[in-house]
C-alpha angles and dihedrals in degrees: 000000000000125000096268093048091048094056093042088054090049089049091053090052090049090053090051088051092051093049092050093047090050092047091053091047091049091048088058099038119016121082090001124125118245088250090056093044088053091051091049090053095240096107136049117202134198106021132167129212110245092181142350125198147142108269138183117325094021092285123141114242128207125193108202136188132201106238101196134053096263131166109291092217113099143146098225115119139163111284096026122126114244140168128225110215142193109225096220114133092200097044111017115184135184142178121199127217148137126281109235098176134010140166133161093295112014133056133183116202126188104209123217091243141069099233137047120264109258091233098060094104093053097084123221091096125160140161129237127196110239129214107239113220096172096084093052089045091055094045093048091049092053096046091052089053091050091053090059099043110123105162147011137058094311089058088059091048091050090055093050094045092048091051097250099109128040118238115245128228127192123213109266139188123259113274121213121177106177094216091055130076125232098272091046090052088047088056091052091050090050092050094049092048096046118105096184117002138014128175128202112198108201117183119196116304097002097122099256093158092048090051093049094048091055091046090050092050091049091049093048090055089057104035105026093223137037138176118239122193145164142178094252136046088230093058092047091047093050091053091045090051094047092046093048089052088055090056095257114143104237126187111200112207114202148082109304090232091062095051123087120239090248091068104027089108088062094058119108090244092056091043091053091051089056096044121117091245096047094106092047090052091048091050093049092051092046091052091047090053091049094051090047094053090048093051094049093052090078112098127221096261104067135122135250095274092052091047092054089046091053093045090051094048094048091045089051089050091052092049091049091051090048089050088049092052093048092050092047091051089051091049092050092048089050093051092047089052094048094051118101092192126031108198126193144136120272091258090042089063086080090061113136092242090063095044097116100023124110129186133202094221132032123191116201117190120192087028092154088061095046121103109234097241090055092049091057094061097074093032089064089067099048144069100209129033127208112186125188127190147096119259089199091067129065117329123215114291106254116179099190110079090199092052091047093051088050093056109270090122090060113095131213087243094056091045092049098045090051094047104039139043089226101117143089120204117216102230106183117081124197101187118064137054110253093251092052090050095046103085098043089044092056097038101042112014104041090245089288094127121097132181123249123238091259088068096052093044100048122097117261117241098201140006097245111046096186135029140173110205110198116213094185110140094017093106092237093153120188120236132196129231102237093212100045098023086224117147124237140172116203095183091050089052093053089049091050093055090049088055091047089054090049094048092050089054091049096050110113100222131082097212093073097144090071093060117108113227129193131189118197125196122174094218129060092222090057092050087054092050091049094049092050092048094048090068092068097038116119098239126120115267091241090060095043089056091061095053116100119189119198149124125283092257091056091056095047106128093014133102136199134193087237129026126183121187122205102201089190099191116117120152141129094247097061091238114160103165115197090355082088086073095105093193091061090052090049089057091048095050095046100056098081124091102188110005136024122184122185118193118192149125108267091196089064101032096046090070084079118073096222094053092042089054093046094050093047089047092053091042090054092050093047097251097115121103134173115232088235088074089067102038110130141130 
């Protein structure tokens, strides 16, 4: 398949994904009553406005509260597009925006406008989740361009990424950063010597972010400006925050609602507010508004002199607005030039501010989670690509099973690391107890991982750092939510909390309220069961406050002192659904620092080779227990 055919095929897969995504959205939203949408978790109604104000970037912000005791389950999340609506059949109204914060009861939305909707005080307000077409538009636009590339540097990068041309490395001097270990320094040497492509393979807890920050600092010292990108806003913000702490001038491109508070000062809106010409810009806009108001005070029935006066006032308002736009463009251009690092998401690399900009080097973090069409967007602007990730952790989320089977779930990182010897694996981990690391190290990382000194020197919390507790024979049968088709297991949930209580009693420190605790369940319905059960569990409030319950995906990139996994599945047919995704389990098992507890039914799970191997491994090491050992009232 030639280059053009390759990208046309990729385009067809992307269209399949868009259609499936839209189909799933419409199943939840379109042609559904408000009552059904609330049950689906894609609408909140009613809501009240707690506060309403002009926020960063001249965007109107609404803080909303759910006023009734509604189902806590919902699909709203920070960064999603949403619409605030007035539930009036005769005169329906709506205003779209981006969610900046959300929990079970409160939501903050940054509207795509600089003034509040007139109907906010009329009551009967709600919020709908919106389907976001813009990401697909940007990816499709880029893939079409790639299919037509015939020359230039991007043509060479395409050949390398598609496995047709070998990446080139120059001889380079030894790099020794005292804060980095040998493998991290080797990664920096690889990056500095790469002419086209360098890959940093970062297994869990190996300091991938620290390594990238040092590599970016080194590159900035040579090239003055680099582009830094990632699949998620959270990953971009983390790098932006760490680089800013190191004294690097970062400019964060993106919607203010999608940026964390830690890096809000690096956004283009915040930079413009601090610019030397900020006061002049504000004055121009204020004068333009004043002239516009004066011009519009004239009524229809006025004479020639008034008509001329109105014309002059409105013309002056337009001129002032043009001057303001020109000044703002100059300020933006100035800020872009002053930035040492421009940071954005993969999709955000198509931002209008970056339209005509090119970079020598691009860094992509979370490259193993990035859909290929999205990765190409920043690559189009660069001469050299550095990708960091771990293809044994979570792959990109692809909703179309057909598109995934045909390769859309394969990333450029994974393709490149399998094709070329262009990578360094970071091999010292600083997170997990040796025993927690052992199985993943053997199964995924060829036993090349080792623990840093910090692991061997730190105090042990509990005698047994890892355990699999087998509920086979306990009758903890799984059930399925008939509306969402999500699986849950109430009895396993109750058993999990009993184990949590036991573990907290056995922990060998007095300062237990400072421990961070995570509970992972593979199914949304099970996370809801666990959250509801937690309220009645006999644990101190100070400990309950430190327990977070969520899916595997939500814990990607995070760690906890204690991690408990509710595997949920228990049936006579040995069906385990997407638990068979071994990458997802690798993520789940590598979040814990001191203690990992897995609870599940071996009779169901062992039908899968991975789980059979895991259980046998833990049994051989003395970390397997039957639930019957812990049965008590």
